[in-house]
Backbone as CSV, one residue per row, in Angstrom:
resi,resn,N_x,N_y,N_z,CA_x,CA_y,CA_z,C_x,C_y,C_z
1,UNK,69.096,54.097,102.189,68.293,53.902,103.379,68.948,54.574,104.580
2,UNK,68.108,55.156,105.410,68.595,55.838,106.601,68.151,55.094,107.856
3,UNK,69.004,55.150,108.860,68.696,54.565,110.158,68.437,55.698,111.147
4,UNK,67.186,55.816,111.608,66.871,56.827,112.621,67.196,56.244,113.992
5,UNK,67.787,57.076,114.833,68.195,56.597,116.147,68.120,57.729,117.166
6,UNK,67.965,57.340,118.437,67.919,58.310,119.528,69.193,58.151,120.344
7,UNK,69.923,59.262,120.515,71.160,59.233,121.295,71.001,60.112,122.535
8,UNK,71.869,59.863,123.509,71.882,60.687,124.724,72.648,61.969,124.420
9,UNK,71.930,63.096,124.444,72.545,64.384,124.103,73.193,65.054,125.308
10,UNK,72.603,64.872,126.495,73.140,65.482,127.713,72.656,64.680,128.913
11,UNK,73.356,64.816,130.020,72.981,64.079,131.228,71.980,64.904,132.036
12,UNK,70.901,64.273,132.485,69.893,65.024,133.243,70.379,65.383,134.641
13,UNK,69.956,66.551,135.098,70.168,66.966,136.485,68.798,66.969,137.135
14,UNK,68.481,65.910,137.877,67.123,65.758,138.376,66.275,65.062,137.331
15,UNK,65.108,65.642,137.052,64.178,64.984,136.130,64.705,64.981,134.692
16,UNK,64.486,63.853,134.029,64.807,63.741,132.608,63.891,64.666,131.819
17,UNK,64.444,65.264,130.749,63.626,66.046,129.827,63.903,65.562,128.412
18,UNK,63.017,65.924,127.511,63.214,65.511,126.115,64.468,66.143,125.525
19,UNK,64.913,67.248,126.127,66.137,67.902,125.649,67.382,67.068,125.907
20,UNK,67.292,66.063,126.783,68.433,65.188,127.040,68.664,64.186,125.916
21,UNK,67.736,64.123,124.962,67.842,63.176,123.854,67.970,63.934,122.531
22,UNK,68.507,63.247,121.538,68.591,63.818,120.189,68.285,62.717,119.182
23,UNK,67.453,63.026,118.211,67.137,62.075,117.142,68.057,62.359,115.959
24,UNK,68.741,61.335,115.504,69.702,61.470,114.408,69.347,60.513,113.271
25,UNK,69.931,60.796,112.121,69.873,59.866,111.000,71.289,59.477,110.612
26,UNK,71.459,58.203,110.289,72.756,57.693,109.858,72.500,56.626,108.802
27,UNK,73.495,56.309,107.999,73.296,55.237,107.023,73.004,53.913,107.715
28,UNK,72.159,53.101,107.089,71.916,51.764,107.620,73.204,50.957,107.466
29,UNK,73.720,50.381,108.554,74.998,49.663,108.457,74.860,48.358,107.677
30,UNK,75.945,47.951,107.056,75.966,46.692,106.311,76.668,45.639,107.156
31,UNK,76.092,44.439,107.270,76.727,43.410,108.096,77.996,42.861,107.464
32,UNK,79.014,42.693,108.308,80.235,42.015,107.891,80.070,40.527,108.159
33,UNK,81.081,39.741,107.807,81.021,38.307,108.082,80.823,38.078,109.579
34,UNK,79.856,37.193,109.921,79.578,36.901,111.316,78.587,37.851,111.958
35,UNK,78.005,38.753,111.169,77.052,39.717,111.707,75.683,39.567,111.044
36,UNK,74.666,40.136,111.727,73.328,40.206,111.156,72.826,41.637,111.266
37,UNK,72.010,42.040,110.312,71.333,43.335,110.357,69.878,43.074,110.719
38,UNK,69.424,43.745,111.769,68.076,43.545,112.282,67.281,44.836,112.137
39,UNK,66.067,44.715,111.605,65.133,45.826,111.628,64.314,45.699,112.907
40,UNK,64.476,46.658,113.800,63.776,46.609,115.084,62.290,46.925,114.890
41,UNK,61.452,46.085,115.459,60.003,46.263,115.379,59.413,46.785,116.687
42,UNK,60.027,46.412,117.809,59.558,46.812,119.133,60.742,47.246,119.987
43,UNK,60.543,48.308,120.764,61.555,48.802,121.701,60.971,48.790,123.102
44,UNK,61.727,48.251,124.038,61.328,48.223,125.443,61.875,49.450,126.163
45,UNK,61.029,50.093,126.976,61.467,51.180,127.846,61.374,50.701,129.285
46,UNK,62.453,50.885,130.042,62.543,50.322,131.386,63.204,51.311,132.345
47,UNK,62.827,51.256,133.638,63.383,52.215,134.606,64.899,52.181,134.740
48,UNK,65.540,51.015,134.524,66.987,50.943,134.710,67.735,51.929,133.817
49,UNK,67.105,52.315,132.711,67.773,53.224,131.767,68.103,54.560,132.411
50,UNK,67.275,54.976,133.384,67.513,56.266,134.037,68.843,56.271,134.776
51,UNK,69.160,55.195,135.488,70.421,55.129,136.215,71.624,55.189,135.294
52,UNK,71.513,54.628,134.112,72.643,54.613,133.186,72.872,55.970,132.526
53,UNK,71.890,56.861,132.639,72.062,58.194,132.066,72.954,59.074,132.932
54,UNK,73.196,58.664,134.178,74.017,59.454,135.085,75.498,59.231,134.826
55,UNK,76.305,60.175,135.265,77.753,60.074,135.127,78.343,59.100,136.130
56,UNK,77.735,59.041,137.316,78.313,58.301,138.432,78.253,56.795,138.279
57,UNK,78.868,56.123,139.250,78.977,54.666,139.276,77.613,54.034,139.521
58,UNK,77.340,52.969,138.783,76.124,52.193,138.981,76.502,50.732,138.803
59,UNK,75.499,49.849,138.823,75.776,48.415,138.674,76.091,48.050,137.234
60,UNK,75.899,48.968,136.301,76.182,48.702,134.894,76.889,49.912,134.291
61,UNK,77.522,49.710,133.151,78.238,50.801,132.496,77.293,51.942,132.162
62,UNK,77.776,53.166,132.317,76.922,54.317,132.033,76.687,54.452,130.537
63,UNK,75.583,55.087,130.208,75.257,55.422,128.830,76.165,56.560,128.380
64,UNK,76.903,56.355,127.303,77.837,57.391,126.839,77.097,58.466,126.057
65,UNK,77.540,59.702,126.203,76.969,60.809,125.445,77.209,60.598,123.950
66,UNK,76.212,60.918,123.160,76.338,60.795,121.706,76.149,59.394,121.176
67,UNK,75.910,58.436,122.072,75.714,57.049,121.657,74.229,56.691,121.695
68,UNK,73.855,55.696,120.897,72.465,55.241,120.852,72.045,54.762,122.239
69,UNK,70.874,55.213,122.691,70.360,54.788,123.987,70.213,53.268,124.040
70,UNK,70.627,52.703,125.162,70.521,51.261,125.342,69.064,50.854,125.504
71,UNK,68.729,49.653,125.062,67.362,49.177,125.246,67.135,47.841,124.580
72,UNK,66.230,47.070,125.164,65.862,45.788,124.598,64.968,45.957,123.379
73,UNK,65.121,45.068,122.413,64.374,45.150,121.153,63.947,43.768,120.694
74,UNK,62.858,43.745,119.954,62.492,42.568,119.161,62.405,43.038,117.721
75,UNK,63.020,42.284,116.840,63.019,42.688,115.437,63.131,41.509,114.497
76,UNK,63.333,41.823,113.223,63.416,40.806,112.172,64.751,40.934,111.450
77,UNK,65.407,39.807,111.260,66.666,39.792,110.517,66.375,40.120,109.058
78,UNK,67.005,41.178,108.555,66.803,41.557,107.155,68.000,41.181,106.274
79,UNK,69.148,40.931,106.904,70.327,40.473,106.160,71.223,39.748,107.140
80,UNK,71.724,38.571,106.736,72.542,37.781,107.651,73.799,37.262,106.985
81,UNK,74.909,37.439,107.697,76.167,36.788,107.348,76.660,35.993,108.554
82,UNK,75.668,35.487,109.312,75.934,34.702,110.520,75.302,33.323,110.328
83,UNK,76.038,32.245,110.625,75.521,30.891,110.326,74.279,30.498,111.131
84,UNK,74.035,31.145,112.260,72.921,30.739,113.115,71.634,31.528,112.872
85,UNK,71.699,32.533,112.014,70.531,33.367,111.779,70.267,33.490,110.284
86,UNK,68.981,33.508,109.940,68.580,33.621,108.540,67.655,34.818,108.377
87,UNK,67.604,35.333,107.171,66.673,36.420,106.873,65.255,35.992,107.245
88,UNK,64.541,36.858,107.925,63.182,36.562,108.353,63.064,36.082,109.784
89,UNK,64.184,35.685,110.408,64.130,35.266,111.811,63.678,36.431,112.692
90,UNK,62.808,36.146,113.646,62.433,37.141,114.664,63.372,36.954,115.839
91,UNK,63.952,38.061,116.318,65.017,37.957,117.322,64.831,38.982,118.435
92,UNK,65.266,38.564,119.621,65.282,39.412,120.810,66.722,39.800,121.092
93,UNK,66.963,41.087,121.325,68.318,41.532,121.604,68.329,42.849,122.342
94,UNK,69.503,43.450,122.399,69.689,44.751,123.049,70.268,45.709,122.007
95,UNK,69.460,46.032,121.014,69.956,46.833,119.888,69.626,48.313,120.024
96,UNK,68.935,48.698,121.085,68.815,50.102,121.425,67.713,50.862,120.710
97,UNK,67.700,52.167,120.987,66.659,53.063,120.481,66.967,53.442,119.035
98,UNK,66.767,52.524,118.117,67.041,52.793,116.713,66.243,51.833,115.850
99,UNK,66.118,52.185,114.576,65.310,51.375,113.673,66.045,50.144,113.161
100,UNK,67.359,50.242,113.016,68.161,49.117,112.551,69.349,48.928,113.490
101,UNK,69.736,47.667,113.701,70.888,47.390,114.539,71.713,46.248,113.997
102,UNK,73.019,46.336,114.198,73.940,45.264,113.835,74.229,44.416,115.061
103,UNK,74.375,43.105,114.846,74.721,42.212,115.946,75.680,41.145,115.454
104,UNK,76.599,40.753,116.363,77.476,39.619,116.044,76.880,38.305,116.535
105,UNK,75.640,38.371,117.004,74.945,37.171,117.456,74.994,36.953,118.953
106,UNK,75.940,37.601,119.642,76.020,37.444,121.099,74.838,38.180,121.754
107,UNK,74.119,37.465,122.585,72.966,38.072,123.242,71.748,38.201,122.363
108,UNK,71.810,37.668,121.154,70.678,37.705,120.225,70.023,36.328,120.217
109,UNK,68.719,36.287,120.465,68.023,35.010,120.563,66.779,35.008,119.685
110,UNK,66.569,33.891,119.011,65.356,33.746,118.202,64.144,33.612,119.120
111,UNK,63.019,34.153,118.674,61.768,34.018,119.426,60.714,33.418,118.509
112,UNK,59.760,32.740,119.142,58.676,32.111,118.396,57.447,33.019,118.461
113,UNK,57.266,33.802,117.418,56.148,34.748,117.383,54.833,34.078,117.001
114,UNK,54.860,32.766,116.774,53.614,32.062,116.451,52.839,31.695,117.719
115,UNK,53.518,31.655,118.863,52.890,31.250,120.124,52.306,32.439,120.871
116,UNK,53.084,33.510,120.941,52.640,34.739,121.614,53.098,35.916,120.764
117,UNK,52.490,37.090,120.925,52.952,38.258,120.174,54.420,38.551,120.477
118,UNK,55.178,39.000,119.487,56.604,39.237,119.719,56.879,40.238,120.835
119,UNK,55.986,41.185,121.035,56.194,42.176,122.091,56.250,41.543,123.473
120,UNK,55.616,40.376,123.658,55.599,39.723,124.974,56.997,39.321,125.425
121,UNK,57.912,39.140,124.466,59.279,38.762,124.819,60.076,39.926,125.410
122,UNK,59.500,41.117,125.390,60.112,42.264,126.066,59.459,42.524,127.419
123,UNK,58.431,41.745,127.738,57.687,41.972,128.975,57.564,40.713,129.789
124,UNK,56.374,40.132,129.771,56.084,39.000,130.640,56.965,37.793,130.332
125,UNK,57.374,37.602,129.089,58.253,36.490,128.719,59.677,36.965,128.439
126,UNK,60.050,38.067,129.076,61.390,38.614,128.917,61.949,39.064,130.246
127,UNK,62.813,40.066,130.195,63.499,40.534,131.394,62.566,40.907,132.542
128,UNK,61.469,41.666,132.310,60.589,41.995,133.436,59.961,40.771,134.097
129,UNK,59.503,39.817,133.285,58.910,38.611,133.847,59.913,37.802,134.651
130,UNK,61.123,37.658,134.114,62.163,36.913,134.832,62.558,37.653,136.113
131,UNK,62.580,38.974,136.057,62.874,39.765,137.255,61.861,39.464,138.357
132,UNK,60.589,39.427,138.003,59.545,39.105,138.978,59.758,37.716,139.556
133,UNK,60.037,36.744,138.704,60.233,35.355,139.121,61.419,35.234,140.078
134,UNK,62.553,35.818,139.692,63.777,35.701,140.505,63.606,36.407,141.854
135,UNK,63.098,37.636,141.823,62.972,38.385,143.065,62.018,37.747,144.045
136,UNK,60.915,37.227,143.529,59.923,36.634,144.427,60.313,35.219,144.850
137,UNK,60.601,34.357,143.887,60.771,32.942,144.207,62.173,32.594,144.692
138,UNK,63.198,33.267,144.195,64.561,32.943,144.619,64.956,33.721,145.873
139,UNK,64.552,34.988,145.955,64.970,35.814,147.092,63.941,35.782,148.223
140,UNK,62.701,36.102,147.918,61.677,36.149,148.978,61.209,34.768,149.421
141,UNK,61.174,33.815,148.502,60.793,32.439,148.807,59.510,32.366,149.643
142,UNK,58.399,32.874,149.103,57.153,32.880,149.878,56.592,31.475,150.082
143,UNK,55.927,31.306,151.224,55.284,30.036,151.546,53.775,30.202,151.405
144,UNK,53.062,29.129,151.072,51.605,29.221,150.964,50.996,29.830,152.229
145,UNK,50.054,30.743,152.021,49.397,31.397,153.141,50.046,32.686,153.584
146,UNK,51.266,32.963,153.124,51.937,34.212,153.506,51.391,35.385,152.704
147,UNK,51.652,36.588,153.199,51.225,37.812,152.523,52.399,38.410,151.765
148,UNK,52.196,38.599,150.471,53.194,39.220,149.594,52.672,40.589,149.181
149,UNK,53.495,41.621,149.376,53.154,42.977,148.951,54.147,43.406,147.879
150,UNK,53.656,44.058,146.829,54.523,44.550,145.764,54.137,45.979,145.415
151,UNK,55.131,46.837,145.319,54.887,48.213,144.874,54.969,48.281,143.358
152,UNK,54.456,49.392,142.784,54.326,49.514,141.322,53.613,48.283,140.775
153,UNK,52.489,47.935,141.420,51.839,46.652,141.184,51.211,46.514,139.808
154,UNK,50.934,47.628,139.127,50.348,47.522,137.793,51.400,47.554,136.701
155,UNK,52.669,47.660,137.075,53.744,47.746,136.098,54.143,46.389,135.543
156,UNK,55.129,46.400,134.659,55.537,45.185,133.961,56.060,44.123,134.911
157,UNK,56.806,44.533,135.936,57.354,43.583,136.905,56.340,43.299,138.009
158,UNK,55.823,44.358,138.628,54.939,44.189,139.774,53.707,43.379,139.482
159,UNK,53.137,43.540,138.302,51.918,42.791,137.955,52.184,41.300,137.907
160,UNK,53.371,40.913,137.467,53.727,39.488,137.410,54.033,38.959,138.804
161,UNK,54.670,39.776,139.630,54.978,39.354,141.005,53.701,38.918,141.728
162,UNK,52.679,39.758,141.692,51.442,39.444,142.397,50.764,38.205,141.869
163,UNK,50.801,38.010,140.563,50.149,36.839,139.970,50.905,35.550,140.304
164,UNK,52.233,35.620,140.338,53.001,34.443,140.764,52.703,34.140,142.230
165,UNK,52.597,35.188,143.049,52.281,34.984,144.466,50.965,34.225,144.624
166,UNK,49.969,34.580,143.812,48.688,33.873,143.878,48.837,32.419,143.432
167,UNK,49.612,32.199,142.384,49.852,30.836,141.906,50.481,29.984,143.006
168,UNK,51.322,30.607,143.833,52.026,29.901,144.905,51.227,29.844,146.206
169,UNK,49.964,30.260,146.154,49.104,30.107,147.317,49.225,31.197,148.353
170,UNK,49.698,32.359,147.960,49.883,33.474,148.884,48.752,34.493,148.758
171,UNK,48.692,35.376,149.723,47.816,36.544,149.643,48.629,37.646,148.979
172,UNK,48.110,38.222,147.902,48.837,39.229,147.128,48.199,40.603,147.314
173,UNK,49.014,41.563,147.728,48.558,42.937,147.920,49.451,43.857,147.104
174,UNK,48.833,44.699,146.294,49.586,45.646,145.484,49.548,47.044,146.055
175,UNK,50.523,47.847,145.660,50.526,49.289,145.903,50.690,49.945,144.542
176,UNK,49.770,50.836,144.186,49.807,51.477,142.866,49.252,52.891,142.981
177,UNK,49.446,53.663,141.937,49.042,55.064,141.947,47.756,55.309,141.187
178,UNK,46.650,55.487,141.915,45.383,55.804,141.271,44.382,54.669,141.364
179,UNK,43.110,55.024,141.441,42.055,54.029,141.570,41.973,53.121,140.353
180,UNK,42.198,53.675,139.160,42.109,52.860,137.947,43.131,51.727,137.963
181,UNK,44.344,52.033,138.371,45.375,50.997,138.427,45.055,49.963,139.498
182,UNK,44.569,50.417,140.645,44.230,49.472,141.706,43.075,48.566,141.296
183,UNK,42.088,49.124,140.613,40.977,48.300,140.134,41.469,47.236,139.161
184,UNK,42.372,47.604,138.280,42.949,46.656,137.324,43.679,45.523,138.051
185,UNK,44.490,45.889,139.034,45.286,44.908,139.776,44.385,43.894,140.485
186,UNK,43.290,44.362,141.076,42.408,43.469,141.823,41.434,42.734,140.902
187,UNK,40.753,43.474,140.032,39.665,42.885,139.247,40.149,42.072,138.054
188,UNK,41.259,42.472,137.444,41.738,41.761,136.260,42.888,40.797,136.554
189,UNK,43.780,41.191,137.462,44.945,40.351,137.743,44.729,39.419,138.922
190,UNK,43.697,39.671,139.719,43.370,38.739,140.787,44.070,38.959,142.109
191,UNK,44.707,40.138,142.312,45.276,40.446,143.625,44.147,40.470,144.652
192,UNK,44.486,40.240,145.904,43.492,40.271,146.979,43.138,41.693,147.399
193,UNK,44.068,42.616,147.254,43.826,44.008,147.628,44.865,44.880,146.945
194,UNK,44.568,46.175,146.864,45.530,47.132,146.306,45.359,48.463,147.024
195,UNK,46.474,49.052,147.422,46.491,50.333,148.120,46.864,51.428,147.135
196,UNK,46.024,52.449,147.056,46.283,53.607,146.203,47.100,54.626,146.996
197,UNK,48.406,54.698,146.688,49.248,55.604,147.480,48.933,57.075,147.208
198,UNK,48.257,57.348,146.095,47.901,58.737,145.777,46.675,59.220,146.553
199,UNK,46.009,58.314,147.253,44.804,58.684,147.997,45.118,59.436,149.278
200,UNK,46.404,59.467,149.681,46.807,60.268,150.836,46.684,59.576,152.175
201,UNK,46.384,58.275,152.173,46.216,57.527,153.431,47.075,56.255,153.384
202,UNK,48.287,56.371,152.903,49.111,55.208,152.611,49.282,54.303,153.829
203,UNK,49.706,54.853,154.946,49.967,54.020,156.124,48.699,53.351,156.628
204,UNK,47.625,54.110,156.739,46.367,53.556,157.243,45.788,52.522,156.287
205,UNK,45.811,52.836,154.992,45.240,51.913,154.013,46.041,50.619,153.928
206,UNK,47.380,50.725,154.040,48.201,49.512,153.994,47.947,48.659,155.236
207,UNK,47.783,49.293,156.362,47.491,48.552,157.598,46.210,47.729,157.449
208,UNK,45.189,48.327,156.837,43.921,47.615,156.620,44.113,46.466,155.630
209,UNK,44.931,46.690,154.606,45.102,45.692,153.540,45.915,44.483,153.991
210,UNK,46.752,44.655,155.030,47.603,43.536,155.494,47.374,43.307,156.991
211,UNK,46.188,42.841,157.386,45.881,42.679,158.812,46.835,41.734,159.531
212,UNK,47.445,40.816,158.807,48.396,39.876,159.411,49.842,40.258,159.124
213,UNK,50.071,41.499,158.705,51.424,41.945,158.407,51.918,41.478,157.049
214,UNK,53.172,41.789,156.772,53.791,41.470,155.479,54.910,40.456,155.697
215,UNK,54.859,39.369,154.942,55.913,38.355,155.000,56.962,38.562,153.909
216,UNK,56.527,39.001,152.726,57.435,39.245,151.606,57.070,40.587,150.980
217,UNK,58.069,41.437,150.793,57.832,42.721,150.138,58.756,42.839,148.937
218,UNK,58.171,43.058,147.770,58.924,43.222,146.527,58.957,44.715,146.218
219,UNK,60.143,45.304,146.324,60.294,46.756,146.264,60.695,47.241,144.883
220,UNK,59.843,48.098,144.308,60.143,48.728,143.029,60.248,50.245,143.120
221,UNK,59.857,50.821,144.250,59.610,52.263,144.308,60.510,52.998,145.293
222,UNK,60.623,52.513,146.523,61.422,53.194,147.542,60.692,54.365,148.174
223,UNK,61.449,55.228,148.862,60.891,56.429,149.463,59.864,56.133,150.540
224,UNK,58.793,56.917,150.559,57.793,56.775,151.618,57.057,55.445,151.534
225,UNK,57.000,54.843,150.361,56.338,53.543,150.237,57.164,52.461,150.943
226,UNK,58.472,52.535,150.839,59.328,51.610,151.591,59.131,51.813,153.094
227,UNK,59.055,53.069,153.532,58.801,53.353,154.947,57.506,52.711,155.420
228,UNK,56.447,52.862,154.630,55.151,52.307,155.004,55.216,50.782,155.104
229,UNK,55.918,50.150,154.167,56.036,48.694,154.201,56.834,48.241,155.417
230,UNK,57.911,48.930,155.728,58.736,48.543,156.874,57.955,48.569,158.182
231,UNK,56.975,49.447,158.273,56.150,49.511,159.484,55.277,48.272,159.663
232,UNK,55.040,47.545,158.579,54.101,46.422,158.617,54.788,45.055,158.486
233,UNK,56.118,45.040,158.414,56.814,43.777,158.187,56.734,42.867,159.403
234,UNK,56.592,41.578,159.149,56.577,40.573,160.205,57.986,40.134,160.574
235,UNK,58.097,39.444,161.702,59.384,38.870,162.101,59.845,37.868,161.050
236,UNK,61.114,37.934,160.723,61.757,37.035,159.756,61.143,37.152,158.354
237,UNK,60.667,38.338,158.022,60.145,38.599,156.684,61.300,38.867,155.721
238,UNK,60.974,38.974,154.441,62.004,39.136,153.408,61.633,40.287,152.477
239,UNK,62.631,41.042,152.051,62.433,42.134,151.100,63.388,41.950,149.927
240,UNK,62.848,41.905,148.720,63.658,41.894,147.506,63.632,43.307,146.922
241,UNK,64.795,43.933,146.837,64.881,45.306,146.335,65.243,45.247,144.854
242,UNK,64.229,45.481,144.027,64.383,45.422,142.574,64.646,46.807,141.994
243,UNK,63.930,47.813,142.516,64.057,49.171,141.991,63.659,50.192,143.032
244,UNK,64.043,51.435,142.767,63.732,52.558,143.658,63.321,53.745,142.794
245,UNK,62.314,53.533,141.962,62.014,54.480,140.895,61.653,55.868,141.410
246,UNK,61.125,55.964,142.620,60.758,57.283,143.153,61.981,58.152,143.420
247,UNK,63.158,57.535,143.459,64.376,58.265,143.804,65.272,58.563,142.604
248,UNK,64.961,58.018,141.441,65.888,58.107,140.318,66.087,59.532,139.810
249,UNK,65.060,60.372,139.946,65.177,61.751,139.484,65.273,62.750,140.639
250,UNK,65.381,62.231,141.876,65.368,63.099,143.045,66.700,63.814,143.222
251,UNK,66.651,65.126,143.402,67.863,65.875,143.720,68.134,65.861,145.222
252,UNK,67.091,65.620,146.016,67.234,65.440,147.464,66.564,64.118,147.835
253,UNK,67.318,63.024,147.875,66.720,61.710,148.118,65.963,61.638,149.440
254,UNK,64.909,60.848,149.421,64.091,60.625,150.614,64.887,59.836,151.648
255,UNK,64.836,60.234,152.907,65.508,59.509,153.979,64.560,58.528,154.641
256,UNK,64.814,57.236,154.478,63.945,56.221,155.080,64.030,56.321,156.601
257,UNK,62.876,56.361,157.263,62.806,56.654,158.695,62.621,55.421,159.564
258,UNK,62.244,54.296,158.965,61.897,53.121,159.766,62.887,51.977,159.565
259,UNK,64.149,52.321,159.357,65.186,51.306,159.159,65.275,50.367,160.355
260,UNK,64.942,50.850,161.543,65.040,50.024,162.738,64.229,48.736,162.619
261,UNK,63.167,48.772,161.799,62.340,47.581,161.609,63.153,46.399,161.082
262,UNK,64.191,46.679,160.305,65.017,45.606,159.752,65.670,44.818,160.882
263,UNK,66.145,45.539,161.888,66.748,44.880,163.050,65.687,44.247,163.947
264,UNK,64.671,45.021,164.299,63.652,44.545,165.235,62.971,43.276,164.725
265,UNK,62.677,43.253,163.426,61.957,42.112,162.845,62.870,41.099,162.162
266,UNK,64.169,41.307,162.277,65.153,40.376,161.683,64.841,40.123,160.216
267,UNK,64.661,41.209,159.479,64.261,41.125,158.067,65.476,40.841,157.193
268,UNK,65.310,39.960,156.230,66.342,39.754,155.213,66.059,40.706,154.059
269,UNK,67.005,41.571,153.743,66.857,42.542,152.654,67.947,42.268,151.626
270,UNK,67.550,42.070,150.388,68.546,41.826,149.343,68.198,42.575,148.074
271,UNK,69.130,43.387,147.624,69.015,43.973,146.301,69.461,42.966,145.263
272,UNK,68.929,43.097,144.046,69.332,42.130,143.020,69.220,42.749,141.639
273,UNK,70.049,42.238,140.758,70.030,42.565,139.335,69.826,41.251,138.599
274,UNK,68.787,41.171,137.802,68.387,39.877,137.255,69.454,39.278,136.337
275,UNK,70.291,40.106,135.737,71.344,39.571,134.868,72.439,38.852,135.652
276,UNK,72.453,39.005,136.998,73.411,38.262,137.817,73.032,36.790,137.936
277,UNK,71.800,36.457,137.597,71.306,35.091,137.829,70.875,34.452,136.514
278,UNK,71.733,34.523,135.519,71.387,33.993,134.206,71.088,32.488,134.249
279,UNK,71.652,31.774,135.232,71.398,30.340,135.318,69.944,30.022,135.670
280,UNK,69.219,31.022,136.199,67.812,30.813,136.554,66.855,31.137,135.416
281,UNK,67.345,31.803,134.372,66.455,32.250,133.298,65.707,31.106,132.597
282,UNK,66.353,30.000,132.238,65.602,28.938,131.541,64.413,28.431,132.357
283,UNK,64.621,28.180,133.654,63.528,27.711,134.511,62.441,28.776,134.620
284,UNK,62.860,30.036,134.816,61.885,31.121,134.936,61.058,31.264,133.669
285,UNK,61.703,31.272,132.522,60.993,31.455,131.260,60.062,30.287,130.959
286,UNK,60.489,29.079,131.325,59.618,27.915,131.122,58.360,28.033,131.981
287,UNK,58.535,28.422,133.246,57.379,28.606,134.129,56.448,29.692,133.596
288,UNK,57.034,30.830,133.232,56.232,31.963,132.776,55.458,31.625,131.504
289,UNK,56.124,30.949,130.565,55.452,30.579,129.315,54.269,29.653,129.589
290,UNK,54.462,28.721,130.510,53.374,27.810,130.856,52.207,28.529,131.509
291,UNK,52.517,29.456,132.413,51.457,30.193,133.100,50.703,31.122,132.152
292,UNK,51.424,31.760,131.237,50.762,32.632,130.260,49.873,31.809,129.342
293,UNK,50.397,30.671,128.853,49.619,29.816,127.943,48.355,29.290,128.622
294,UNK,48.451,29.047,129.935,47.309,28.518,130.681,46.352,29.613,131.152
295,UNK,46.689,30.868,130.875,45.851,31.977,131.295,45.976,32.316,132.767
296,UNK,47.013,31.802,133.421,47.199,32.069,134.849,47.944,33.373,135.097
297,UNK,48.643,33.862,134.074,49.270,35.180,134.140,48.761,36.007,132.970
298,UNK,48.208,37.149,133.298,47.744,38.105,132.293,48.711,39.278,132.259
299,UNK,48.729,39.974,131.128,49.622,41.127,131.034,48.984,42.215,130.188
300,UNK,49.497,43.405,130.355,48.986,44.565,129.634,50.161,45.389,129.132
301,UNK,49.961,46.044,128.007,51.021,46.857,127.398,50.525,48.278,127.143
302,UNK,51.418,49.231,127.336,51.187,50.608,126.904,52.110,50.857,125.721
303,UNK,51.543,51.167,124.576,52.325,51.264,123.334,52.227,52.663,122.755
304,UNK,53.374,53.245,122.431,53.404,54.473,121.642,53.944,54.126,120.255
305,UNK,53.584,54.955,119.271,53.908,54.646,117.879,55.039,55.528,117.371
306,UNK,56.127,54.908,116.933,57.208,55.637,116.294,58.357,55.968,117.233
307,UNK,59.568,55.882,116.694,60.781,56.106,117.487,60.791,57.479,118.147
308,UNK,60.228,58.482,117.473,60.267,59.844,118.016,59.475,59.986,119.315
309,UNK,58.593,59.010,119.610,57.810,59.076,120.844,58.559,58.490,122.038
310,UNK,59.712,57.867,121.809,60.409,57.166,122.891,60.813,58.081,124.052
311,UNK,61.421,59.258,123.809,61.792,60.099,124.957,60.599,60.492,125.824
312,UNK,59.512,60.907,125.205,58.334,61.313,125.968,57.727,60.127,126.711
313,UNK,57.698,58.969,126.071,57.147,57.778,126.714,58.020,57.341,127.888
314,UNK,59.323,57.489,127.757,60.233,57.123,128.837,60.019,58.023,130.058
315,UNK,59.858,59.309,129.817,59.586,60.240,130.920,58.257,59.888,131.583
316,UNK,57.261,59.536,130.783,55.978,59.108,131.326,56.106,57.861,132.183
317,UNK,56.951,56.923,131.753,57.205,55.715,132.533,57.754,56.063,133.910
318,UNK,58.700,56.983,133.961,59.304,57.381,135.235,58.305,58.088,136.136
319,UNK,57.259,58.658,135.536,56.215,59.336,136.313,55.043,58.410,136.639
320,UNK,55.136,57.152,136.212,54.082,56.192,136.510,52.857,56.317,135.631
321,UNK,53.021,56.873,134.439,51.862,57.076,133.568,51.486,55.829,132.779
322,UNK,52.385,54.858,132.720,52.126,53.660,131.921,51.277,52.657,132.678
323,UNK,50.632,51.790,131.920,49.872,50.657,132.450,50.576,49.410,131.956
324,UNK,51.143,48.617,132.836,51.854,47.416,132.397,53.159,47.775,131.709
325,UNK,53.520,46.997,130.703,54.800,47.138,130.015,54.770,48.328,129.049
326,UNK,55.782,49.192,129.141,55.894,50.340,128.247,56.715,49.958,127.016
327,UNK,56.096,50.101,125.842,56.739,49.726,124.592,56.604,50.835,123.555
328,UNK,57.526,50.812,122.588,57.418,51.674,121.418,57.372,50.755,120.197
329,UNK,56.344,50.940,119.366,56.251,50.164,118.127,57.044,50.893,117.060
330,UNK,58.054,50.216,116.515,58.932,50.831,115.521,58.594,50.388,114.106
331,UNK,58.082,49.174,113.954,57.855,48.644,112.619,56.414,48.721,112.190
């Protein structure tokens, strides 16, 4: 048996290309005592992976050249020499862009695929969903009646942010690229409004969408969208900085022009990495599971088939081509 895997072949300069990846075959590893062998069924693609492809310092260890690309997975235990896992268990882990992975059990968690599809544990009931919960409820702390704005509103994180805002009694406004995405955010997810930044009227359209200003802004994009939001922030508003995807491939980063708003409006701005707040995950996951089961949070997935599609799908994710959570079906 062979294990197909995708490794980082070279570091991108600017935009990622498929040439930065290499597909290899290696023998399927055999588990030693205390290990399990997992056949990966689903692979999660996420924006944070782009930062790890760089040589420079980031909040997490860089992706090493020649090593399997990092990534969240859901799979099935096919062989176990670990007392806590049995053959047939469905598990969530970080086994990367490959068909089979070995684990010593650390960071590997069983999932109940009888309640929701296993892929949901990589999206709304996984890291993206918890990211939305932590950034909005722990950092922004919105109050009923306030206006919450989120960029990349149709994505895996942004779509959940807006829906939680509605659950908490807020006005939810999204920013997304294209009329189709904005229609989805408003008509299917229940946002109050959505601004299409590709329409060329970002500042004017956002002004119309938030007549009472912005109390909480959940930032996924950066660049000119951050500038537009800063122009509309209210006094003592809050910004949770989750991502800056518009800048990840930029060779000349955008210079934010309205920084003065932070001082003038006494805005609280906090960047965050969801893995820093592991103590909040149980509460977040319990809330999210309840809301999904009750139909109060809806989600959407963009799925490509086969490991070989992962590099192209990842580049598409960085360009905003995905709808909701970007996944690769491996099994």
